C-alpha positions as CSV (number, residue, x, y, z in Angstrom):
1,M,-0.8,-7.5,-39.0
2,I,-0.8,-3.7,-39.8
3,W,-4.5,-3.7,-37.8
4,D,-2.9,-4.7,-34.9
5,V,-0.3,-2.0,-35.4
6,I,-2.6,0.5,-35.4
7,K,-4.2,-0.8,-32.3
8,A,-0.9,-1.0,-30.4
9,L,-0.4,2.8,-32.2
10,T,-3.3,4.3,-30.7
11,L,-3.8,3.0,-27.5
12,G,-0.2,3.8,-26.9
13,A,-0.4,7.3,-27.8
14,V,-3.8,7.4,-25.5
15,E,-1.7,6.3,-22.8
16,G,0.7,9.2,-23.3
17,F,-1.9,11.4,-23.6
18,T,-3.8,10.7,-20.5
19,E,-0.9,9.3,-18.1
20,F,0.1,12.7,-16.0
21,L,-3.3,14.7,-17.3
22,P,-6.7,13.7,-14.4
23,V,-8.7,11.8,-16.8
24,S,-7.4,8.8,-16.2
25,S,-5.1,6.5,-18.9
26,T,-6.2,3.1,-17.6
27,G,-9.9,4.1,-17.8
28,H,-9.2,5.5,-21.6
29,L,-7.3,2.5,-22.3
30,L,-9.7,0.0,-21.4
31,L,-12.8,2.0,-23.4
32,V,-10.9,2.4,-26.6
33,G,-9.5,-1.1,-26.4
34,H,-13.2,-2.0,-26.0
35,F,-14.0,-0.3,-29.0
36,L,-11.4,-1.2,-30.9
37,G,-12.0,-4.7,-29.9
38,F,-8.5,-5.3,-28.4
39,E,-8.1,-7.6,-25.9
40,S,-4.2,-8.0,-23.9
41,K,-3.4,-11.6,-22.4
42,G,-4.2,-10.7,-18.5
43,K,-4.7,-6.9,-19.1
44,T,-0.7,-6.7,-19.5
45,F,-0.9,-4.1,-22.0
46,E,-2.5,-1.6,-20.2
47,V,-0.2,-1.9,-17.2
48,L,3.1,-2.5,-19.4
49,V,2.5,0.1,-21.4
50,Q,3.0,2.6,-18.7
51,L,6.8,2.2,-19.2
52,G,7.0,4.7,-22.1
53,A,5.4,7.3,-19.9
54,I,7.7,6.4,-17.3
55,L,10.9,6.8,-19.1
56,A,9.4,10.2,-20.7
57,I,8.9,11.5,-17.2
58,V,12.4,10.8,-16.0
59,I,13.6,12.7,-19.2
60,V,12.0,15.5,-18.7
61,Y,13.2,15.6,-14.8
62,F,16.4,14.1,-15.1
63,R,18.6,17.4,-14.2
64,K,16.6,17.2,-11.0
65,I,16.5,13.5,-10.7
66,L,20.6,13.6,-10.7
67,Q,21.1,17.1,-8.2
68,I,18.8,15.5,-5.5
69,V,20.9,11.8,-6.1
70,V,23.8,13.6,-5.7
71,G,22.9,15.8,-2.9
72,L,21.7,12.8,-0.8
73,P,24.6,12.3,1.2
74,N,24.9,16.1,2.3
75,D,21.1,17.5,1.8
76,P,18.4,17.2,4.2
77,A,15.9,18.7,2.3
78,A,17.1,15.5,-0.5
79,R,16.7,12.8,1.6
80,R,13.7,14.4,3.2
81,F,12.2,14.4,-0.4
82,V,13.0,10.7,-1.3
83,L,11.8,9.5,2.1
84,G,8.4,11.6,0.7
85,V,7.8,10.4,-2.2
86,L,8.9,6.6,-1.3
87,A,5.8,6.9,1.8
88,A,3.7,7.9,-0.6
89,F,4.3,5.2,-2.8
90,L,4.1,2.8,0.1
91,P,0.0,2.3,0.5
92,A,-0.3,1.8,-3.3
93,A,2.7,-1.1,-3.3
94,I,0.8,-2.9,-0.1
95,I,-2.3,-2.0,-1.1
96,G,-1.9,-2.7,-4.5
97,A,0.4,-6.3,-4.1
98,F,-2.9,-7.6,-2.3
99,A,-5.7,-6.6,-4.7
100,H,-3.9,-7.3,-7.6
101,S,-5.9,-9.6,-8.8
102,F,-9.3,-8.2,-7.8
103,I,-8.4,-4.9,-9.4
104,K,-7.4,-6.6,-13.1
105,E,-10.3,-9.5,-12.9
106,V,-13.2,-7.2,-11.5
107,L,-12.8,-3.7,-12.0
108,F,-10.9,-3.5,-15.0
109,N,-14.5,-2.7,-16.1
110,P,-15.5,-0.6,-19.3
111,Y,-19.1,0.2,-17.3
112,I,-17.2,1.1,-14.4
113,V,-14.9,3.6,-16.2
114,C,-17.9,5.0,-17.7
115,V,-19.3,5.8,-14.0
116,T,-16.1,7.1,-12.2
117,L,-15.1,8.9,-15.6
118,V,-17.9,11.3,-14.9
119,V,-18.1,11.2,-11.3
120,G,-14.5,12.0,-11.4
121,G,-15.3,14.9,-13.5
122,F,-17.9,16.7,-11.1
123,V,-15.6,16.3,-8.6
124,L,-13.0,18.1,-10.4
125,L,-15.7,20.7,-11.1
126,A,-16.2,21.2,-7.7
127,V,-12.4,21.6,-6.4
128,D,-12.3,24.0,-9.4
129,R,-14.3,26.3,-7.4
130,M,-13.1,25.9,-4.2
131,K,-11.2,28.5,-1.9
132,F,-8.0,27.0,-0.6
133,E,-5.6,27.8,1.7
134,F,-1.9,27.3,-0.2
135,K,0.7,26.5,2.0
136,H,2.8,24.7,-0.1
137,S,4.3,26.2,-3.5
138,D,7.3,23.8,-3.7
139,V,7.3,19.9,-3.6
140,M,10.7,19.8,-2.0
141,D,8.8,20.8,1.4
142,F,6.2,18.6,1.6
143,S,6.2,16.5,5.4
144,L,6.4,12.9,5.7
145,P,3.2,12.5,6.9
146,M,1.3,14.6,4.2
147,C,3.3,12.8,1.2
148,L,1.8,9.9,3.0
149,K,-1.7,10.8,3.3
150,I,-1.6,11.8,-0.5
151,G,-0.4,7.8,-1.1
152,F,-3.7,6.9,0.3
153,C,-5.5,9.3,-1.7
154,Q,-3.8,7.8,-4.6
155,C,-4.8,4.2,-3.6
156,L,-8.4,5.4,-4.9
157,A,-7.0,5.4,-8.6
158,M,-6.7,2.0,-8.4
159,V,-10.3,1.4,-9.4
160,P,-10.0,2.4,-13.2
161,G,-11.4,5.7,-14.0
162,V,-10.9,7.4,-10.9
163,S,-7.1,8.7,-12.5
164,R,-3.9,8.5,-10.3
165,S,-3.1,12.2,-11.1
166,G,-6.6,13.1,-10.8
167,A,-6.5,11.7,-6.8
168,T,-2.8,13.1,-6.1
169,I,-3.5,16.7,-7.1
170,V,-6.4,16.9,-5.3
171,G,-5.4,15.5,-2.3
172,A,-2.1,17.2,-2.0
173,M,-4.8,20.5,-2.9
174,F,-6.8,19.6,0.3
175,M,-3.6,19.4,2.2
176,G,-2.4,23.1,1.3
177,A,-0.7,22.3,-1.8
178,D,-1.0,24.7,-4.4
179,K,-2.3,23.1,-7.8
180,R,1.2,23.7,-9.7
181,A,3.6,21.8,-6.6
182,A,0.6,19.4,-6.6
183,A,0.6,18.2,-10.1
184,E,4.6,18.5,-10.1
185,F,4.0,15.9,-7.0
186,S,2.0,13.6,-9.1
187,F,4.5,13.4,-11.7
188,W,7.3,12.6,-9.3
189,L,5.3,9.6,-7.3
190,A,4.5,8.3,-10.9
191,M,8.0,7.2,-11.3
192,P,8.1,4.8,-8.5
193,T,4.7,3.9,-8.8
194,M,4.0,2.9,-12.1
195,A,7.3,1.3,-12.4
196,G,6.5,-1.0,-9.3
197,A,3.4,-2.0,-11.4
198,F,5.0,-2.5,-14.6
199,A,7.7,-5.2,-12.5
200,Y,4.6,-6.5,-10.7
201,D,2.2,-6.9,-13.3
202,L,5.4,-8.5,-15.6
203,F,6.2,-10.9,-12.6
204,K,2.7,-12.1,-12.6
205,N,2.0,-12.7,-16.2
206,Y,5.3,-12.9,-18.4
207,K,4.8,-16.4,-18.8
208,L,1.5,-15.5,-20.5
209,L,3.5,-13.3,-23.4
210,E,4.2,-14.5,-26.5
211,V,6.3,-12.5,-29.3
212,S,3.2,-11.0,-30.7
213,D,2.6,-9.6,-27.6
214,V,5.9,-7.8,-27.2
215,V,6.0,-6.4,-30.5
216,T,2.5,-4.8,-29.5
217,I,4.1,-3.8,-26.5
218,S,6.9,-2.0,-27.6
219,I,5.1,-0.3,-30.2
220,G,2.7,1.1,-27.4
221,F,5.6,1.9,-25.6
222,V,7.1,4.3,-28.1
223,A,3.6,5.9,-29.1
224,A,3.2,6.4,-25.0
225,F,7.0,8.0,-25.0
226,F,6.1,10.2,-27.3
227,A,3.0,11.3,-26.5
228,A,4.0,11.5,-22.5
229,L,6.6,14.1,-23.6
230,I,4.4,16.1,-24.6
231,V,2.0,16.7,-22.0
232,V,4.5,16.5,-19.6
233,R,6.6,19.7,-20.8
234,G,2.9,21.4,-20.6
235,F,0.7,20.6,-17.9
236,L,2.2,22.5,-15.0
237,A,1.7,25.6,-16.8
238,F,-1.9,24.5,-18.1
239,V,-3.4,23.7,-14.7
240,S,-1.1,26.4,-12.7
241,K,-3.1,29.0,-15.2
242,R,-6.7,27.5,-16.2
243,G,-6.9,24.7,-13.6
244,F,-9.6,21.7,-13.9
245,T,-12.4,22.7,-15.7
246,L,-11.7,21.4,-19.2
247,F,-10.3,18.0,-17.9
248,A,-13.8,17.6,-15.9
249,Y,-15.9,18.3,-18.8
250,W,-13.2,16.1,-21.0
251,R,-14.3,13.1,-18.1
252,I,-17.7,13.8,-18.3
253,V,-18.1,13.8,-22.0
254,I,-16.3,10.9,-22.7
255,G,-17.8,8.7,-19.5
256,S,-21.1,9.8,-21.1
257,L,-20.4,8.6,-24.7
258,G,-18.5,5.6,-23.7
259,F,-21.9,4.4,-21.6
260,I,-24.0,5.1,-24.2
261,G,-21.7,3.3,-26.9
262,L,-21.8,0.4,-24.3
263,L,-25.3,0.2,-24.4
264,L,-25.9,0.8,-28.2
265,T,-23.2,-2.6,-28.9
266,A,-24.5,-4.6,-25.6
């Protein structure tokens, strides 16, 4: 029982620390869970524990969320922004619903994770060296077509190891957003995307869950919440000043070590 609690705390912390970084939280959860010998029914823990990270970002952005909600009746910019976030969420909602079983049964594979972590690391290194023409420094100015395109970029992260935040940030930058605005929009898009994934996975798998599973998920939720709080508060400033190089090397090192570990324990 104590060992199960330690596993849940560890995995929850991993989820919270990596969810909003361009390193793939799901990929890290699958790798760490594999080497800890952790196996959740239907891979539900890896999805449901994200609720802790969702709550953390809602708390951090609560004042802004409230401001937008209050302004919806009279503020065209607020309405456009909400529609933009929903438009960006739509591709993942549709594709995720149709491909849910394939993603969980086929793509949730530690070998796939290692490959995508390394490849994604080299992509981030390349992106960090590119010269972009930034046209947007405020997420409230993103157009609906731009938001929809970012949403399609997010769908790449259905392959574990790609990174939802990484795909959306890089996609937004290619469309003219500066690093800070791209990262902030990734935060906003995370709220409906992760909440939707949580609700859909719970609906599909709630019959599989037992009391012990609920306890494990709850422990992971708490750990993810506090870990995500730490990351969300500092990530925007870090990316604006330092870029993605640290995260790129992180991905390459973790992916390479994970692959070596898989080969040694096969």
